[in-house]
C-alpha positions as CSV (number, residue, x, y, z in Angstrom):
1,X,0.0,0.0,0.0
2,X,1.5,3.4,-1.0
3,X,2.4,5.8,1.8
4,X,0.8,9.2,2.1
5,X,3.9,11.1,0.7
6,X,3.9,8.9,-2.4
7,X,0.2,9.5,-3.0
8,X,0.7,13.3,-2.6
9,X,3.7,13.3,-4.9
10,X,1.7,11.3,-7.5
11,X,-1.2,13.8,-7.3
12,X,1.1,16.8,-7.6
13,X,2.7,15.2,-10.7
14,X,-0.7,14.7,-12.2
15,X,-1.6,18.4,-11.4
16,X,1.6,19.4,-13.2
17,X,1.0,17.6,-16.5
18,X,0.3,21.0,-18.1
19,X,3.9,22.0,-17.6
20,X,6.3,22.1,-20.5
21,X,8.7,19.2,-21.3
22,X,11.2,22.0,-21.8
23,X,11.0,25.7,-22.1
24,X,12.1,27.9,-25.0
25,X,13.9,31.2,-25.1
26,X,11.9,34.3,-26.0
27,X,14.3,35.0,-28.9
28,X,13.6,31.6,-30.4
29,X,9.8,31.9,-30.0
30,X,9.8,35.3,-31.7
31,X,11.4,33.8,-34.8
32,X,9.0,30.9,-35.0
33,X,6.0,31.1,-37.4
34,X,3.8,29.3,-34.9
35,X,5.4,29.7,-31.5
36,X,4.7,26.6,-29.3
37,X,6.1,24.1,-26.8
38,X,5.2,20.6,-26.1
39,X,3.7,19.8,-22.7
40,X,4.4,16.8,-20.4
41,X,1.0,15.4,-21.3
42,X,2.0,15.3,-25.0
43,X,-0.2,18.3,-26.1
44,X,1.1,21.5,-27.5
45,X,0.8,25.0,-25.9
46,X,0.7,27.9,-28.3
47,X,2.0,31.4,-27.5
48,X,0.3,34.6,-28.8
49,X,2.7,36.6,-31.0
50,X,1.4,39.9,-29.6
51,X,2.2,38.7,-26.1
52,X,5.7,37.6,-27.0
53,X,6.3,41.1,-28.6
54,X,4.9,42.7,-25.4
55,X,7.4,40.7,-23.3
56,X,10.2,41.8,-25.7
57,X,9.2,45.4,-25.1
58,X,9.8,45.0,-21.4
59,X,13.4,43.8,-21.6
60,X,16.7,44.7,-23.1
61,X,17.7,43.3,-26.5
62,X,20.4,41.1,-25.0
63,X,17.9,39.6,-22.5
64,X,15.7,37.9,-25.1
65,X,17.8,34.7,-25.0
66,X,17.8,34.8,-21.2
67,X,14.0,34.7,-20.7
68,X,12.7,31.1,-20.9
69,X,8.9,30.7,-21.5
70,X,6.5,30.1,-20.1
71,X,7.4,31.9,-16.9
72,X,6.7,29.5,-14.1
73,X,4.6,30.8,-11.2
74,X,5.4,28.4,-8.4
75,X,2.7,27.7,-5.8
76,X,4.0,25.7,-2.9
77,X,2.9,24.4,0.4
78,X,5.6,26.4,2.2
79,X,4.2,29.9,1.6
80,X,0.5,29.9,2.3
81,X,-0.9,32.8,0.3
82,X,2.3,33.4,-1.7
83,X,4.0,32.3,-5.0
84,X,7.5,32.4,-6.3
85,X,9.1,33.5,-9.6
86,X,12.7,32.5,-10.4
87,X,15.1,33.9,-12.9
88,X,16.5,37.4,-13.2
89,X,14.7,38.3,-16.4
90,X,11.5,36.6,-15.4
91,X,11.4,38.5,-12.1
92,X,12.0,41.7,-14.1
93,X,9.1,41.0,-16.4
94,X,6.7,40.1,-13.6
95,X,7.7,43.2,-11.6
96,X,7.3,45.4,-14.6
97,X,3.8,44.0,-15.2
98,X,2.9,44.7,-11.6
99,X,4.5,48.1,-11.7
100,X,7.0,47.3,-8.9
101,X,10.2,47.0,-10.9
102,X,13.2,48.8,-9.4
103,X,16.2,48.9,-11.8
104,X,18.6,49.4,-8.8
105,X,17.4,46.2,-7.2
106,X,18.3,43.2,-9.5
107,X,16.7,40.0,-8.1
108,X,17.0,36.4,-9.2
109,X,13.8,35.4,-7.4
110,X,10.9,37.0,-5.7
111,X,8.0,35.8,-3.5
112,X,4.8,37.6,-4.1
113,X,1.3,37.5,-2.5
114,X,-1.2,35.2,-4.4
115,X,-3.7,38.0,-4.9
116,X,-1.4,39.4,-7.6
117,X,-1.7,36.2,-9.7
118,X,-4.8,37.3,-11.6
119,X,-3.1,40.6,-12.6
120,X,-0.1,38.7,-14.0
121,X,-2.2,36.0,-15.7
122,X,-4.5,38.6,-17.3
123,X,-1.6,40.5,-18.8
124,X,0.4,37.3,-19.7
125,X,-2.1,34.4,-20.2
126,X,0.0,32.4,-22.7
127,X,3.5,33.1,-21.4
128,X,3.0,32.2,-17.8
129,X,1.9,29.0,-16.1
130,X,1.4,27.6,-12.6
131,X,3.5,24.8,-11.0
132,X,2.4,23.2,-7.9
133,X,5.2,22.2,-5.5
134,X,5.3,20.2,-2.3
135,X,8.2,21.0,0.0
């Protein structure tokens, strides 16, 4: 009989089948005629060209190959009511969308309150996704 931890990890894995097998750089997606990635469940996820161009407008030219998409919004059991974003350029994009970016404070990760998720997802529906994590 499986232990509770095994059952929880299996369920979390099932919840995360919508995550990409691998992510692509913004620069690469901008060059594709039909920008897409393959998901863990075998389906494809398509990015809106206008949204990719909007992201490009938020960053420097040399950062387009440093931003991997989709941006992962990590929801974990450790921070009740919060989520995490990792990656210097991803954090920059999210903070610019939220209007809280400070160019003097370069962060590689940020923990934000969950009530901000709808604002991010409304602005970046195809270039962000949730990941559920048990820690």
